[in-house]
C-alpha positions in Angstrom: 0.0 0.0 0.0 1.9 3.0 -1.3 -1.0 5.3 -1.9 -3.7 6.5 0.5 -6.8 4.3 0.4 -10.3 4.7 1.9 -11.1 2.1 4.5 -14.3 1.0 6.1 -13.8 -0.3 9.6 -16.8 -1.9 11.4 -16.5 -2.4 15.1 -18.8 -4.2 17.5 -20.8 -1.9 19.8 -21.3 1.8 20.0 -18.1 3.6 20.8 -18.1 6.9 22.5 -16.4 10.1 21.3 -14.0 9.7 24.2 -12.8 6.3 23.0 -12.7 7.3 19.3 -11.3 10.8 20.0 -7.9 10.2 18.4 -9.6 8.9 15.2 -12.3 11.5 14.8 -10.2 13.9 12.6 -9.5 11.1 10.1 -12.8 9.1 10.1 -16.5 9.6 9.6 -18.5 7.6 12.2 -22.0 6.2 11.8 -24.1 3.4 13.1 -24.5 0.6 10.5 -27.0 -1.4 12.5 -27.8 -1.8 16.2 -24.6 -2.9 17.9 -22.2 -2.0 15.1 -20.4 1.2 14.3 -18.7 2.1 11.0 -15.6 4.2 10.7 -14.8 5.4 7.1 -11.7 7.4 6.3 -8.4 7.6 4.4 -5.5 5.5 5.6 -2.3 7.1 4.4 0.1 4.2 4.7 0.7 0.9 6.5 2.0 2.7 9.6 -1.2 4.7 9.8 -3.3 1.5 9.5 -1.3 -0.2 12.2 -1.8 2.8 14.5 -5.6 2.8 14.0 -5.8 -0.9 14.7 -3.5 -0.6 17.7 -5.6 2.2 19.1 -8.9 0.3 18.7 -7.5 -2.9 20.2 -5.8 -1.1 23.1 -9.2 0.2 24.3 -10.8 -3.3 23.9 -12.8 -2.6 20.8 -13.6 -5.6 18.7 -13.0 -5.1 15.0 -15.6 -6.9 12.9 -14.2 -6.0 9.5 -11.5 -3.8 8.0 -12.0 -3.3 4.3 -10.4 -1.0 1.7 -13.3 0.5 -0.3 -11.6 2.2 -3.2 -9.6 -0.6 -4.8 -10.1 -1.4 -8.4 -9.7 -5.0 -9.1 -8.2 -6.0 -12.4 -10.6 -7.7 -14.8 -9.5 -10.7 -16.7 -10.9 -11.0 -20.2 -10.7 -14.2 -22.1 -8.6 -14.2 -25.2 -10.1 -17.4 -26.4 -11.6 -17.1 -29.8 -14.5 -19.2 -31.1 -14.6 -20.4 -34.7 
């Protein structure tokens, strides 16, 4: 990961601003469904991602999913020709 990517991080529970405080400048926070909170924001590099995960786990927040949302996956087209 050499370029910044937007990530969606879903955590279990409803985290308070006090717990998420260090992340609020970098992430939008919303409730996905009862009992889950989604953080969406740009991760600059691997060190930034590691810092976010470290913060969440250090305050005993369970990460449900951590997904890059702006990756473009290569498409493979068949070069097989039919006669």
